[in-house]
VOSE-559622 format. One record per residue (C-alpha): residue number from 0; z, x, y. Coordinates in steps of 0.05 Angstrom, whole numbers. Layout:
BEGIN
 num      z      x      y
 NUM      Z      X      Y
...
***
This chain:
BEGIN
 num      z      x      y
   0   1841   1267   1421
   1   1779   1314   1433
   2   1719   1317   1390
   3   1678   1382   1394
   4   1602   1383   1374
   5   1582   1441   1418
   6   1597   1514   1437
   7   1654   1520   1482
   8   1650   1551   1551
   9   1665   1628   1555
  10   1739   1648   1538
  11   1754   1580   1508
  12   1797   1586   1443
  13   1751   1550   1395
  14   1774   1571   1328
  15   1839   1591   1292
  16   1843   1622   1217
  17   1895   1658   1176
  18   1882   1709   1122
  19   1932   1698   1063
  20   1939   1732    992
  21   1945   1666    958
  22   1897   1613    980
  23   1919   1559    934
  24   1992   1569    958
  25   1970   1567   1029
  26   1928   1502   1020
  27   1989   1471    986
  28   2037   1487   1045
  29   1989   1469   1098
  30   1963   1408   1062
  31   2034   1380   1061
  32   2053   1397   1130
  33   1993   1376   1165
  34   1956   1331   1118
  35   1893   1380   1113
  36   1841   1376   1059
  37   1801   1438   1044
  38   1730   1459   1032
  39   1722   1530   1019
  40   1754   1568   1077
  41   1757   1505   1122
  42   1815   1461   1134
  43   1791   1393   1143
  44   1823   1331   1177
  45   1780   1267   1170
  46   1727   1312   1139
  47   1718   1356   1201
  48   1738   1431   1204
  49   1803   1445   1246
  50   1822   1514   1222
  51   1806   1564   1171
  52   1843   1603   1111
  53   1813   1665   1088
  54   1829   1707   1026
  55   1859   1773   1039
  56   1884   1830   1000
  57   1946   1834   1039
  58   1978   1787   1091
  59   1940   1790   1156
  60   1963   1790   1228
  61   1986   1712   1234
  62   1941   1658   1258
  63   1881   1692   1297
  64   1852   1659   1355
  65   1778   1667   1368
  66   1749   1659   1438
  67   1681   1631   1453
  68   1624   1668   1480
  69   1548   1652   1488
  70   1534   1727   1480
  71   1579   1765   1434
  72   1548   1835   1451
  73   1560   1824   1526
  74   1635   1802   1511
  75   1638   1862   1464
  76   1621   1912   1519
  77   1663   1876   1568
  78   1726   1885   1524
  79   1712   1959   1518
  80   1699   1966   1596
  81   1766   1929   1611
  82   1803   1976   1567
  83   1808   1942   1501
  84   1776   1963   1433
  85   1740   1933   1377
  86   1769   1924   1310
  87   1706   1891   1278
  88   1635   1904   1312
  89   1595   1838   1326
  90   1566   1815   1261
  91   1530   1752   1234
  92   1566   1700   1194
  93   1513   1666   1153
  94   1495   1597   1175
  95   1551   1594   1230
  96   1545   1644   1281
  97   1569   1718   1304
  98   1641   1740   1303
  99   1676   1801   1322
 100   1750   1825   1324
 101   1780   1858   1386
 102   1842   1886   1414
 103   1862   1875   1486
 104   1889   1924   1535
 105   1964   1905   1521
 106   1949   1910   1443
 107   1943   1838   1423
 108   1886   1822   1370
 109   1836   1762   1381
 110   1766   1743   1352
 111   1705   1732   1389
 112   1657   1673   1367
 113   1586   1658   1384
 114   1569   1592   1347
 115   1502   1583   1317
 116   1511   1514   1289
 117   1586   1516   1282
 118   1623   1509   1346
 119   1693   1524   1317
 120   1747   1472   1312
 121   1714   1402   1310
 122   1777   1365   1327
 123   1833   1386   1377
 124   1886   1360   1420
 125   1912   1307   1370
 126   1963   1309   1316
 127   1949   1361   1263
 128   1900   1400   1305
 129   1902   1460   1350
 130   1926   1443   1421
 131   1943   1508   1450
 132   1948   1588   1450
 133   1988   1632   1490
 134   1997   1705   1495
 135   2067   1738   1487
 136   2067   1809   1512
 137   2116   1861   1542
 138   2053   1880   1583
 139   2036   1818   1621
 140   2002   1849   1678
 141   1957   1892   1642
 142   1939   1832   1597
 143   1926   1787   1652
 144   1876   1836   1689
 145   1840   1843   1621
 146   1828   1773   1608
 147   1804   1760   1679
 148   1759   1818   1679
 149   1728   1798   1608
 150   1724   1724   1613
 151   1725   1708   1688
 152   1796   1672   1681
 153   1835   1659   1744
 154   1913   1656   1743
 155   1958   1602   1764
 156   2031   1600   1766
 157   2077   1549   1731
 158   2136   1513   1765
 159   2152   1477   1699
 160   2188   1538   1666
 161   2235   1567   1722
 162   2261   1637   1707
 163   2201   1650   1657
 164   2144   1698   1675
 165   2087   1653   1654
 166   2016   1647   1680
 167   1960   1601   1664
 168   1894   1626   1647
 169   1835   1582   1676
 170   1763   1583   1667
 171   1718   1585   1726
 172   1713   1512   1725
 173   1789   1505   1733
 174   1800   1482   1661
 175   1864   1514   1631
 176   1854   1552   1567
 177   1919   1584   1554
 178   1974   1625   1581
 179   2008   1696   1586
 180   2084   1698   1577
 181   2118   1764   1596
 182   2162   1780   1540
 183   2197   1849   1558
 184   2241   1846   1496
 185   2185   1843   1447
 186   2151   1907   1421
 187   2082   1874   1397
 188   2033   1834   1443
 189   2007   1776   1399
 190   1971   1705   1413
 191   2012   1648   1386
 192   1979   1584   1360
 193   2009   1516   1367
 194   1991   1451   1330
 195   2002   1383   1360
 196   2039   1337   1313
 197   2062   1264   1314
 198   2137   1278   1300
 199   2162   1347   1307
 200   2224   1335   1270
 201   2188   1307   1211
 202   2139   1367   1211
 203   2200   1414   1206
 204   2223   1375   1145
 205   2158   1376   1110
 206   2150   1451   1127
 207   2222   1468   1099
 208   2208   1424   1036
 209   2141   1461   1025
 210   2172   1532   1026
 211   2172   1548   1103
 212   2224   1578   1145
 213   2242   1530   1204
 214   2282   1523   1265
 215   2302   1454   1291
 216   2255   1423   1341
 217   2280   1423   1414
 218   2260   1388   1476
 219   2212   1425   1526
 220   2177   1402   1591
 221   2117   1388   1549
 222   2143   1354   1488
 223   2189   1366   1430
 224   2171   1432   1397
 225   2191   1473   1338
 226   2177   1542   1308
 227   2156   1548   1236
 228   2138   1606   1192
 229   2093   1596   1133
 230   2104   1626   1061
 231   2064   1686   1079
 232   2103   1706   1144
 233   2057   1672   1193
 234   2090   1639   1249
 235   2064   1579   1288
 236   2089   1525   1336
 237   2086   1448   1329
 238   2095   1403   1386
 239   2099   1329   1392
 240   2073   1315   1463
 241   2112   1261   1499
***
């Protein structure tokens, strides 16, 4: 379990949210799957924000990951210098901080977040909270260069997944913040969101009963994992770590 009460270091995944066309339907689904309660756009666990749901005119791009920065204007400039683009310029979010949306050099969408009283997810790395984000892309080399340039990440291989082209992304302090999967058969680069759960098989059953599309949980080197798609077509991964 990790409790967060301060802004995270540069490049750390610090918030995830989802744009949906029907907030009540989304709350019903995620409440049944994770036991979340809701306060406006915040999904709460034990009264603390762990994710967000946003009203949208049309379904968005799946779960959006927001990477921490202490200077969003400098990070936005670094995005452009590294070959990315800005979808939404840095702007104030009243009472919380400053936000922006960008696209990396491989075409994957992500957010930037500069907290001002709101650091993002207040609980992580425990059941029913965010545990991991990984980028799946057909342009892995370009993506790795981009994130190293913008956030000062270093790269590290992974011997646990033989045959997979996977690289850990590490902050300058050595802390692992995510990874990049080379996925040559995909056509779209996208960040994937993984939530920890106590029981992957039980989570699959709850998601199916709530109207989601599921696949059976499978063992991995890191725990029992399942892929779930919500009623709006947004996919995410659930893992019960051993």
